[in-house]
C-alpha positions in Angstrom: 21.9 11.8 -28.5 19.7 13.2 -25.7 20.4 11.1 -22.6 17.3 12.4 -20.7 15.0 10.2 -22.8 17.3 7.2 -22.5 15.2 4.1 -21.6 17.6 3.1 -18.7 16.9 6.5 -17.1 13.1 5.9 -17.2 13.5 2.3 -15.9 15.6 3.6 -13.0 13.2 6.4 -12.2 10.3 4.1 -12.3 12.0 1.7 -9.9 12.9 4.5 -7.4 9.3 5.9 -7.5 7.8 2.4 -7.0 10.1 1.8 -4.0 9.0 5.1 -2.4 5.3 4.2 -3.1 5.8 0.8 -1.6 7.5 2.2 1.5 4.6 4.8 1.8 2.0 2.0 1.7 3.9 0.1 4.4 4.0 3.1 6.7 0.3 3.7 6.1 -0.7 0.0 6.7 1.3 -0.4 9.9 0.7 3.1 11.4 -0.8 2.8 14.9 -3.6 5.3 14.1 -5.2 3.0 11.6 -5.1 -0.1 13.8 -8.7 0.3 15.1 -10.0 0.7 11.6 -8.2 -2.3 10.3 -9.3 -4.4 13.3 -12.9 -3.5 12.6 -12.5 -4.4 8.9 -10.9 -7.7 9.8 -14.1 -8.7 11.6 -16.5 -8.0 8.7 -16.5 -11.5 7.3 -17.8 -12.8 10.7 -20.5 -10.1 11.1 -23.2 -12.2 9.5 -22.4 -15.2 11.7 -23.3 -13.2 14.8 -26.6 -12.0 13.4 -27.8 -15.5 12.4 -26.9 -17.2 15.7 
């Protein structure tokens, strides 16, 4: 039996890859160099309120 194609190996590999992707997204989202861009995007819902007043 070939253990490389064992379903438990693929489940474990998928879990590890998903963990690294999640950690990468966290680093990207909380990196200081993106803060200004995210602050600007956070104000987009209120942009129309300023124009109508």
